[in-house]
LUMKOLBA-100635 format. One line per field, with one value per residue: residue in one letter; y, z, x of N, C-alpha, C, O in turn. Coordinates in nm, 2 decimals. Each point is the difference from the previous one (the first is absolute). Example, Ala and Ser with C-alpha at 12.3 -4.5 7.8 and 13.67 -1.06 7.14 Angstrom:
// residues 2
r [A, S]
n_north [-0.57, 0.11]
n_up [0.78, -0.14]
n_east [1.32, -0.14]
ca_north [0.12, 0.11]
ca_up [0.00, 0.00]
ca_east [-0.09, 0.09]
c_north [0.12, 0.11]
c_up [0.00, 0.08]
c_east [0.09, -0.08]
o_north [0.00, 0.11]
o_up [0.07, 0.01]
o_east [0.10, 0.05]
***
This chain:
// residues 67
r [M, C, E, F, P, K, A, P, T, L, I, W, V, P, P, I, L, S, R, D, G, Q, R, V, A, L, R, A, N, L, N, A, V, Q, V, W, D, L, A, T, C, R, P, L, H, D, P, L, S, S, P, G, R, I, G, W, V, S, F, S, P, N, H, D, I, L, A]
n_north [8.79, -0.07, -0.11, 0.11, -0.22, 0.09, 0.05, -0.13, 0.21, -0.15, -0.22, 0.22, -0.11, 0.13, 0.11, -0.20, 0.18, -0.17, -0.14, -0.19, 0.05, -0.18, 0.01, -0.05, 0.13, -0.15, 0.20, -0.20, -0.04, 0.02, -0.11, 0.19, -0.15, 0.20, -0.19, 0.13, -0.06, 0.04, -0.19, -0.08, 0.10, -0.13, -0.07, 0.05, 0.18, -0.20, 0.09, 0.15, -0.18, 0.15, -0.10, 0.04, 0.16, 0.01, -0.08, -0.17, 0.09, -0.22, 0.15, -0.20, -0.06, -0.13, 0.11, -0.08, 0.18, -0.09, 0.19]
n_up [14.68, -0.16, 0.12, -0.18, -0.04, 0.08, -0.16, 0.01, -0.02, -0.23, 0.04, 0.06, 0.16, -0.07, 0.16, 0.01, 0.00, 0.13, -0.22, 0.04, -0.16, -0.12, -0.21, 0.04, -0.20, 0.11, -0.06, -0.04, -0.18, -0.04, 0.16, 0.12, -0.03, 0.16, 0.11, 0.00, 0.20, -0.13, -0.02, -0.16, -0.19, -0.01, 0.01, -0.17, -0.09, -0.02, 0.01, -0.07, -0.01, -0.10, -0.16, 0.01, -0.16, 0.21, -0.15, 0.00, 0.15, -0.02, 0.15, 0.12, -0.13, -0.11, -0.15, -0.16, -0.15, -0.05, -0.07]
n_east [8.68, -0.13, 0.09, -0.03, 0.02, 0.18, -0.16, 0.17, -0.08, -0.03, -0.09, -0.05, 0.02, -0.15, -0.08, 0.05, -0.16, 0.07, -0.07, 0.12, 0.14, 0.00, -0.07, 0.20, -0.06, 0.14, 0.06, -0.03, -0.09, 0.20, 0.11, -0.05, -0.15, -0.06, -0.06, -0.14, 0.09, -0.15, -0.15, 0.16, -0.11, -0.18, 0.20, -0.14, 0.14, 0.07, 0.23, -0.14, 0.12, 0.14, -0.16, -0.21, 0.03, 0.05, -0.17, -0.11, -0.08, -0.06, -0.12, 0.03, -0.20, 0.13, 0.09, -0.11, -0.05, 0.17, -0.12]
ca_north [0.03, -0.06, 0.06, -0.12, 0.01, 0.08, -0.08, 0.07, -0.03, 0.15, 0.06, 0.00, -0.08, 0.02, -0.13, -0.02, -0.04, -0.06, 0.09, -0.02, 0.07, -0.09, -0.05, 0.11, -0.09, 0.10, -0.06, -0.04, 0.04, 0.02, -0.10, -0.07, 0.08, -0.04, 0.02, 0.02, -0.01, 0.14, -0.02, -0.06, 0.06, -0.11, -0.06, -0.11, -0.09, 0.08, 0.12, -0.07, 0.05, 0.01, -0.01, 0.13, 0.11, 0.02, 0.16, 0.00, -0.12, -0.01, -0.13, -0.05, 0.06, -0.08, 0.02, -0.12, 0.00, 0.12, -0.04]
ca_up [-0.15, -0.03, -0.07, -0.09, -0.05, -0.15, -0.10, -0.08, -0.12, -0.08, -0.06, 0.06, -0.05, 0.11, 0.05, -0.06, 0.09, -0.03, 0.05, 0.11, 0.09, 0.09, -0.03, -0.09, -0.07, -0.02, -0.09, 0.10, -0.11, -0.13, -0.07, 0.12, 0.09, 0.12, 0.05, 0.14, 0.04, 0.04, 0.14, 0.07, -0.06, -0.07, -0.15, -0.06, -0.06, -0.06, -0.13, -0.11, -0.08, -0.14, -0.07, -0.04, 0.11, 0.03, -0.02, 0.04, 0.05, 0.03, 0.05, -0.12, 0.08, 0.13, 0.09, 0.00, -0.06, -0.04, -0.12]
ca_east [0.05, 0.12, 0.15, 0.04, 0.16, 0.06, 0.09, 0.12, -0.05, 0.02, -0.11, -0.08, -0.12, -0.11, -0.05, -0.15, -0.11, -0.13, -0.15, -0.07, 0.08, 0.06, 0.16, 0.06, 0.14, 0.13, 0.11, 0.12, 0.12, -0.01, -0.10, -0.04, -0.09, -0.03, -0.13, -0.01, -0.12, -0.03, -0.04, 0.10, 0.16, 0.14, -0.01, -0.06, 0.08, 0.14, -0.05, -0.02, 0.09, 0.00, 0.16, 0.02, -0.03, -0.16, -0.06, -0.12, -0.08, -0.16, -0.04, -0.12, -0.10, -0.01, 0.15, 0.08, 0.09, 0.10, 0.03]
c_north [-0.10, 0.05, -0.08, 0.05, 0.07, -0.08, 0.09, -0.02, 0.14, 0.06, -0.03, -0.06, 0.01, -0.12, -0.05, -0.08, -0.10, 0.07, -0.03, 0.11, -0.08, 0.00, 0.10, -0.07, 0.11, -0.06, -0.01, 0.04, 0.02, -0.14, -0.12, 0.06, -0.12, 0.03, 0.03, -0.02, 0.15, 0.00, -0.04, 0.07, -0.09, -0.04, -0.12, -0.15, 0.04, 0.06, -0.13, 0.06, -0.01, -0.02, 0.15, 0.11, 0.03, 0.14, 0.02, -0.09, 0.04, -0.13, -0.04, 0.06, -0.13, 0.00, -0.12, 0.00, 0.14, 0.00, 0.15]
c_up [-0.03, -0.06, -0.08, -0.04, -0.12, -0.07, -0.10, -0.14, -0.06, -0.04, 0.12, -0.02, 0.11, 0.08, -0.03, 0.12, -0.05, 0.04, 0.11, 0.13, 0.12, -0.04, -0.07, -0.06, -0.03, -0.08, 0.08, -0.06, -0.16, -0.07, 0.10, 0.08, 0.09, 0.04, 0.14, 0.06, 0.10, 0.16, 0.08, -0.02, -0.03, -0.13, 0.00, -0.03, -0.05, -0.11, -0.12, -0.15, -0.14, -0.07, -0.05, 0.10, 0.01, -0.01, 0.06, 0.06, 0.04, 0.04, -0.08, 0.09, 0.10, 0.09, -0.01, -0.09, -0.01, -0.10, -0.04]
c_east [0.15, 0.14, 0.07, 0.15, -0.01, 0.06, 0.07, -0.07, 0.05, -0.12, -0.12, -0.14, -0.09, -0.02, -0.14, -0.07, -0.09, -0.13, -0.05, 0.08, 0.09, 0.14, 0.07, 0.11, 0.10, 0.10, 0.13, 0.13, -0.06, -0.09, -0.06, -0.11, -0.05, -0.12, 0.00, -0.14, -0.03, -0.02, 0.09, 0.12, 0.09, -0.01, -0.07, 0.10, 0.14, -0.06, -0.04, 0.09, -0.06, 0.15, 0.02, -0.02, -0.15, 0.00, -0.12, -0.06, -0.15, -0.04, -0.13, -0.10, -0.03, 0.09, 0.06, 0.12, 0.07, 0.05, 0.10]
o_north [0.01, 0.09, -0.10, 0.12, -0.01, -0.06, 0.10, -0.11, 0.11, 0.12, -0.12, 0.04, -0.07, -0.11, 0.09, -0.11, 0.03, 0.07, 0.07, 0.01, 0.06, 0.00, 0.08, -0.08, 0.11, -0.13, 0.10, 0.03, 0.00, 0.01, -0.12, 0.11, -0.12, 0.11, -0.06, 0.03, 0.02, 0.08, 0.01, -0.01, 0.02, 0.02, -0.08, -0.12, 0.12, -0.01, -0.11, 0.11, -0.08, 0.03, 0.04, -0.02, 0.01, 0.09, 0.11, -0.11, 0.12, -0.11, 0.07, 0.05, 0.02, -0.05, -0.02, -0.08, 0.10, -0.08, 0.01]
o_up [0.07, -0.09, 0.05, 0.01, -0.08, 0.04, -0.05, -0.05, 0.06, -0.04, 0.02, -0.10, 0.09, -0.05, -0.02, 0.04, -0.09, 0.10, 0.04, 0.11, 0.10, 0.08, -0.06, 0.06, -0.06, 0.00, 0.05, 0.07, -0.03, -0.10, -0.02, 0.05, -0.03, -0.04, 0.06, -0.07, 0.10, 0.07, 0.12, 0.08, -0.01, -0.06, 0.09, 0.03, -0.01, -0.05, -0.01, -0.04, -0.01, 0.03, -0.03, 0.12, -0.09, 0.06, 0.04, -0.06, 0.03, -0.04, -0.08, 0.10, 0.09, 0.11, 0.08, 0.03, 0.03, -0.03, -0.11]
o_east [0.10, -0.01, 0.05, 0.04, -0.09, 0.10, -0.05, 0.01, 0.03, -0.02, -0.02, -0.06, 0.04, 0.04, -0.08, 0.04, -0.07, -0.02, -0.09, -0.05, 0.03, 0.09, -0.08, 0.07, -0.03, 0.01, 0.06, 0.10, -0.12, -0.07, 0.00, 0.03, 0.01, -0.04, 0.09, -0.10, 0.07, 0.06, -0.02, 0.10, 0.12, -0.11, 0.03, -0.03, 0.02, -0.11, 0.05, -0.03, -0.10, 0.11, 0.11, -0.02, -0.08, 0.07, 0.00, 0.02, -0.03, 0.03, -0.06, 0.05, -0.08, 0.00, 0.09, 0.09, -0.07, 0.08, 0.05]
***
């Protein structure tokens, strides 16, 4: 079972599981999200940032895009 760091946020955003169940997207802060590999319990990359606040994320059907 993976343990993920808790991000300081003002608004809780639920983790988003990829459709294949291999990745999870977690909000890293108010304007960044990080994708984790559930097999290794490690992040796949540095947090992806946005110029504005992130309210919700979703994986594309083929898992290539996070929107």
